[in-house]
C-alpha positions in Angstrom: 0.1 -0.1 0.1 2.6 2.5 0.9 5.8 1.1 -0.7 5.3 3.7 -3.6 6.6 6.5 -1.2 9.7 4.7 -0.6 10.4 4.1 -4.3 9.8 7.8 -5.2 12.3 8.6 -2.5 14.8 6.0 -3.9 14.6 7.9 -7.4 15.3 11.1 -5.7 18.4 9.6 -4.2 19.5 8.4 -7.4 19.0 11.8 -9.0 20.9 13.4 -6.2 23.7 10.7 -6.5 23.9 11.7 -10.2 24.4 15.5 -9.5 27.0 14.7 -7.0 29.0 12.0 -8.9 29.1 14.0 -11.9 30.3 17.6 -11.8 29.4 18.2 -15.2 26.3 17.1 -17.1 26.7 15.0 -20.0 24.5 13.0 -22.2 24.3 10.1 -20.4 23.5 11.6 -17.2 20.9 13.5 -18.4 19.2 10.5 -20.1 19.2 8.9 -16.7 17.7 11.9 -15.0 14.9 12.1 -17.6 14.1 8.3 -17.0 14.1 8.5 -13.4 11.8 11.7 -13.5 9.8 9.7 -15.9 9.5 7.0 -13.3 8.3 9.2 -10.6 5.7 10.8 -13.0 4.3 7.3 -13.5 4.2 6.4 -10.0 2.1 9.5 -9.3 -0.4 8.8 -12.0 -0.7 5.2 -12.4 -0.1 3.7 -9.2 -3.2 4.4 -7.4 -5.5 2.8 -10.0 -3.1 -0.1 -11.1 -1.4 -1.1 -8.0 -2.9 0.3 -4.5 -6.7 0.1 -5.3 -6.2 -3.8 -6.1 -4.1 -4.2 -3.1 -6.7 -2.3 -1.0 -9.5 -4.5 -2.4 -7.5 -7.8 -1.3 -6.6 -6.7 1.9 -10.1 -5.7 2.8 -11.7 -9.0 1.4 -9.4 -10.9 3.6 -10.5 -9.0 6.6 -14.2 -9.3 6.1 -14.5 -13.0 7.4 -11.6 -12.8 9.6 -12.5 -14.0 13.1 -11.7 -11.7 15.9 -9.7 -13.6 18.4 -9.5 -11.9 22.2 -8.2 -14.1 25.3 -10.2 -16.4 27.1 -11.4 -15.3 30.6 -10.2 -18.9 32.2 -6.8 -18.5 30.2 -6.2 -15.0 31.8 -7.2 -16.3 35.5 -4.7 -19.4 34.7 -1.9 -16.9 33.7 -2.6 -14.6 36.7 -2.5 -17.6 39.1 0.8 -18.7 37.6 2.5 -15.4 37.7 1.4 -15.1 41.4 2.9 -18.2 42.4 6.3 -18.1 40.7 7.9 -15.3 42.1 7.9 -17.2 45.7 10.2 -19.8 44.4 12.2 -17.4 42.2 12.8 -15.3 45.2 13.8 -18.2 47.6 16.4 -19.4 45.0 17.6 -15.9 44.5 18.0 -14.9 48.1 19.8 -18.4 49.0 22.1 -17.8 45.8 23.2 -14.3 46.8 23.8 -15.5 50.2 26.3 -18.2 49.0 28.2 -16.1 46.8 29.9 -12.6 46.8 30.4 -12.5 42.8 28.6 -13.8 40.0 31.4 -14.4 37.8 35.0 -15.7 38.6 37.8 -17.0 36.7 38.5 -20.1 38.9 35.3 -21.7 40.1 34.5 -25.4 39.6 31.3 -26.8 37.7 29.2 -27.0 40.8 29.6 -23.7 41.8 28.9 -22.4 38.2 25.6 -24.4 38.4 24.8 -22.7 41.2 25.5 -19.5 40.1 23.6 -20.3 36.9 20.3 -21.4 38.9 20.5 -18.1 40.7 20.9 -16.1 37.4 17.7 -18.1 36.2 15.8 -17.2 39.2 16.5 -13.5 38.9 15.3 -13.6 35.2 12.4 -15.5 36.2 11.5 -13.0 39.0 12.0 -10.3 36.4 9.8 -11.6 33.8 7.0 -12.4 36.2 6.8 -8.7 37.3 6.8 -7.9 33.8 3.9 -9.9 32.7 1.9 -9.0 35.8 2.3 -5.3 34.9 1.1 -6.2 31.2 -1.7 -8.3 32.4 -2.9 -5.2 34.7 -2.2 -2.3 32.5 -2.6 -3.7 28.9 0.2 -1.7 27.7 2.1 -2.2 24.5 5.0 -4.6 25.1 7.6 -2.3 23.4 6.5 0.5 25.7 6.9 -1.3 29.0 10.1 -3.1 28.1 12.1 0.0 27.6 10.9 1.7 30.9 13.9 3.3 32.6 15.1 2.5 36.0 15.5 6.1 37.1 11.8 6.9 35.9 10.4 4.1 38.4 12.7 5.3 41.3 12.0 8.9 40.9 8.3 8.6 41.0 6.8 9.1 44.1 3.4 8.0 45.4 2.1 10.8 47.3 -1.5 10.9 47.6 -2.0 13.5 49.8 -1.2 16.3 47.4 -4.8 16.3 46.3 -6.7 16.7 49.8 -9.4 18.9 48.3 -10.6 15.6 46.2 -11.2 13.5 49.4 -14.9 14.1 49.1 -15.0 13.1 45.5 -13.5 9.7 46.1 -15.0 6.8 47.7 -13.5 4.8 50.3 -12.5 1.9 48.1 -11.1 4.3 45.6 -8.9 5.9 48.5 -7.7 2.4 49.3 -6.5 2.0 45.5 -4.9 5.4 45.6 -2.7 4.4 48.6 -1.9 0.7 47.3 -1.3 1.8 43.6 1.9 3.2 42.3 1.5 5.5 38.9 4.5 6.2 36.8 4.3 7.9 33.4 6.5 6.4 30.6 7.0 7.2 27.0 4.3 5.8 24.7 3.7 5.7 21.0 4.8 9.1 19.1 6.1 10.4 22.1 3.1 10.6 24.3 3.0 9.9 28.0 1.2 6.7 29.3 0.5 6.0 32.7 1.4 2.5 34.3 0.0 1.4 37.3 2.1 -0.8 39.9 0.2 -2.9 42.8 1.4 -3.2 46.0 2.8 -6.7 45.8 4.4 -6.0 42.4 6.1 -3.1 44.2 7.2 -5.3 47.2 8.7 -7.8 44.4 10.5 -4.9 42.4 12.0 -3.7 45.7 13.6 -7.1 46.2 14.6 -7.5 42.9 16.5 -4.0 43.0 18.3 -5.0 46.2 20.2 -7.7 44.4 20.2 -6.1 41.0 23.8 -5.1 41.2 25.0 -8.6 41.6 23.4 -9.6 37.9 23.0 -6.4 35.9 25.8 -4.3 34.8 25.6 -0.8 36.2 25.4 1.1 32.9 22.3 -0.8 32.0 19.4 1.9 32.3 16.0 -0.2 31.9 14.2 -1.5 34.9 13.3 -4.8 33.1 16.9 -5.8 32.6 18.2 -9.0 31.4 21.1 -10.6 33.7 24.7 -10.1 32.5 23.1 -7.7 29.5 23.2 -4.3 28.7 19.8 -4.5 27.2 16.2 -5.3 28.1 14.0 -8.5 27.9 12.0 -9.1 24.7 8.4 -8.5 26.0 6.4 -10.4 23.4 8.7 -13.6 23.8 8.4 -13.4 27.6 4.6 -13.1 27.6 4.3 -16.0 25.0 6.5 -18.1 27.1 4.5 -18.0 30.3 1.3 -18.3 28.4 2.3 -21.6 27.4 3.9 -22.3 31.1 0.6 -21.7 32.7 -1.3 -24.4 30.8 -3.8 -22.0 28.9 -6.1 -23.6 26.2 -5.1 -20.9 23.7 -1.9 -19.4 24.6 -1.4 -17.7 21.2 -4.5 -15.5 22.0 -2.7 -13.9 25.0 -0.6 -10.8 23.4 0.0 -7.5 24.3 -2.1 -6.5 21.3 -5.1 -8.7 22.0 -4.9 -8.1 25.8 -5.6 -4.3 24.7 -8.5 -5.3 22.3 -9.8 -7.4 25.1 -9.8 -4.5 27.6 -11.4 -2.0 25.1 -14.1 -4.2 23.8 -15.3 -5.4 27.2 -15.5 -1.9 28.2 -18.4 -1.3 26.1 -20.3 -3.7 28.3 -20.2 -0.7 30.9 -22.2 2.5 30.6 -19.1 4.7 30.1 -19.6 8.4 29.7 -17.7 10.4 27.2 -15.2 11.8 29.7 -14.7 8.1 31.1 -14.0 6.7 27.5 -11.7 9.7 27.0 -9.8 8.9 30.2 -9.6 5.2 29.2 -8.1 6.0 25.7 -5.6 8.4 27.4 -4.8 5.5 29.6 -4.3 3.1 26.7 -2.3 5.6 24.8 -4.6 6.1 21.8 -7.4 8.7 21.1 -11.1 8.2 21.8 -11.9 8.2 18.0 -9.3 5.3 17.7 -11.0 3.7 20.7 -14.6 3.9 19.1 -13.5 2.7 15.6 -10.7 0.2 16.1 -11.2 -0.9 19.8 -15.1 -2.1 19.7 -17.3 -5.4 20.0 -16.3 -7.8 17.1 -18.5 -7.0 14.0 -19.4 -10.7 14.0 -20.4 -10.8 17.7 -22.4 -7.4 17.4 -24.1 -7.8 14.1 -25.5 -11.4 14.9 -26.6 -10.9 18.6 -27.8 -7.4 18.4 -28.4 -6.2 14.9 -30.4 -9.2 14.2 -32.9 -8.4 17.2 -33.7 -5.3 15.3 -34.0 -7.0 12.2 -36.3 -9.9 13.5 -38.6 -7.3 15.0 -39.0 -5.2 12.0 -39.5 -8.4 9.9 -42.6 -9.2 12.2 -44.0 -5.8 12.0 -43.8 -4.9 15.6 -41.2 -2.3 15.8 -43.7 0.4 17.0 -44.2 -1.5 20.4 -40.3 -0.8 21.0 -40.6 2.9 20.4 -37.9 5.0 22.5 -35.8 1.8 23.4 -32.5 0.9 22.8 -31.3 -2.3 21.2 -30.2 -4.0 24.8 -33.8 -3.0 25.6 -35.3 -5.1 23.0 -36.5 -8.7 24.4 -37.2 -11.4 21.8 -39.3 -14.5 23.0 -37.1 -17.1 21.1 -39.4 -19.9 21.9 -42.4 -18.2 20.7 -40.5 -16.8 17.5 -39.3 -20.3 16.6 -42.9 -21.7 17.1 -44.2 -19.2 14.7 -41.7 -20.0 12.1 -42.4 -23.4 12.4 -46.1 -23.2 12.5 -47.2 -20.3 10.1 -44.5 -19.6 7.8 -44.4 -23.6 6.6 -47.2 -25.3 5.3 -46.3 -28.8 6.3 -48.1 -31.7 7.1 -48.1 -30.7 10.7 -50.1 -27.6 9.9 -52.8 -29.9 8.2 -53.2 -32.2 11.1 -55.5 -30.7 14.1 -54.5 -33.4 16.3 -50.8 -32.1 16.3 -51.9 -28.6 16.6 -53.8 -29.5 19.8 -50.6 -31.3 21.0 -48.8 -28.2 20.6 -51.4 -26.2 22.4 -51.0 -28.2 25.6 -48.0 -27.6 27.9 -45.5 -30.1 28.6 -45.7 -31.9 32.2 -43.7 -30.2 34.6 -42.0 -31.2 38.0 -45.3 -30.2 39.8 -47.0 -32.9 37.8 -45.3 -35.7 40.0 -46.6 -35.3 43.8 -46.3 -37.9 46.3 -49.6 -39.5 47.4 -50.6 -41.3 50.4 -50.9 -45.2 50.6 -52.9 -47.2 53.0 -50.9 -46.2 56.0 -51.0 -42.7 55.4 -47.3 -42.5 54.2 -46.5 -40.5 51.0 -45.5 -42.7 48.1 -42.7 -40.7 46.3 -42.7 -40.8 42.2 -46.7 -41.0 41.8 -47.7 -39.0 38.9 -50.2 -36.7 39.4 -53.2 -36.7 36.8 -53.0 -33.6 34.8 -56.5 -31.6 34.5 -56.8 -29.2 31.7 -59.2 -26.3 32.0 -61.1 -26.1 28.6 -62.6 -22.8 27.7 -65.8 -23.3 25.6 -66.6 -21.5 22.4 -69.3 -19.1 22.3 -72.0 -18.5 19.8 -70.5 -15.1 18.9 -67.1 -16.6 18.9 -68.1 -19.3 16.3 -70.0 -17.1 14.2 -67.4 -14.4 13.7 -64.7 -17.1 13.1 -66.7 -19.1 10.6 -68.0 -16.1 8.5 -64.2 -14.5 8.6 -62.6 -17.9 7.3 -65.5 -19.3 5.3 -63.3 -19.2 1.9 -60.6 -21.2 4.0 -63.2 -23.6 5.0 -64.4 -24.1 1.6 -60.9 -24.7 0.1 -60.1 -26.9 3.4 -56.9 -24.7 3.8 -55.8 -23.7 7.3 -55.3 -20.0 8.1 -52.1 -18.3 8.8 -51.1 -17.0 12.0 -51.2 -13.3 10.8 -54.8 -14.1 9.4 -55.7 -15.2 12.9 -54.2 -12.3 14.6 -56.1 -10.1 12.1 -59.3 -11.6 13.2 -58.5 -11.2 16.8 -57.6 -7.6 16.3 -60.8 -6.8 14.5 -62.9 -8.7 17.1 -60.9 -8.2 20.2 -63.8 -8.0 22.7 -65.4 -11.3 21.5 -62.2 -13.3 21.0 -60.3 -12.0 24.1 -59.6 -15.2 25.6 -58.5 -17.0 22.3 -55.1 -16.9 20.8 -54.0 -17.3 17.2 -53.3 -20.9 17.7 -56.7 -21.9 19.1 -58.4 -20.0 16.4 -56.5 -22.0 13.6 -57.3 -25.4 15.4 -60.9 -24.6 15.6 -61.2 -23.6 11.7 -59.3 -27.0 11.1 -61.4 -29.1 13.3 -64.7 -27.5 11.6 -63.9 -28.4 8.2 -62.4 -31.8 9.1 -65.3 -32.8 10.8 -67.6 -31.6 8.1 -65.4 -33.7 5.7 -66.1 -36.8 7.7 
């Protein structure tokens, strides 16, 4: 999509190279210059219609049916429990190893001592990796932003919450506890923006213990907080996260990445009724704008359109949109059992529709747990599991009901064709007072029974 910009820059560099290499203009250099400028002109005029439009179409075509993958909640719980349990063992090995040796690397050490030092180095790396993963899991930051966090940035940021005493009445008691237990550090984010990172109290304790022994493992000129042992660089964030996603036993470890964790946070935030100001604060915390949050970080289209928009379409298909006036999509409730029954009974002219006995069976309700009640035997003791005989209350048809129904469906009776649901509902709407105790299914069965008995 964007390689044409680089190609034009290459042509400009080539033209500049010709000018600087050849002090005087010759025929060959002039021809090369003309060819390069002609190529730039072709890029500007033909690239969009011959290359980029086709590339854009192919890229969009592949995205249409692409499944949006977000981490499973069960996998995130497994990862969190794994990251909470791992630092304990790493700290035990680390403290014991530091006590046993004064220096990490010596020229004259035997294999057993070297193995002990190697285990201590591994324990240090494990502790540092678990701290990094826990911060990623809590803050959902980009892995590159967090892995380049500087040590002096963390140490020079204090956690004084008393500087905003005038806001004590605004903040609730649980929020005051969070203010005291969480440390907020602002680091450099994408495009030079400052993005905040929160550190929980137990994570702060682990970082404090890690920094106490850091000088034994990390060179003094390494400026990064998440520094690898015996290295001047930082860890590779996405590799560390992928490693512990597999170690925790997650069902789908490939879905646990920093990008998908950010997508997970932003999409699930739509389940809450956030105001515009809260959305703006969430977008600032994640390091992008509210416009990007609404367009890119949203509920997956396949979920939203299948689960929510389909409700609106089904309501409009049945012609009942007026009863949901002023309501949101989430407030529209569809009786799926009733809807499926109507699709089966009124939209299809199957053999079941022609059989009044089956229609009568559909009209009766299924036996419930209340139908099985204990009865008393001769000794007066209840007998469990005895089925109570179900009594069905029948409402007889009045003469007026029979008259209006038979007159309305006289053509159906002549052709021996069962009425549709919407036709029965039209009759009920027209004679609402007379047919107030009859639903559409009873009207349909009555008509079917009438011309069936007449035929016999």
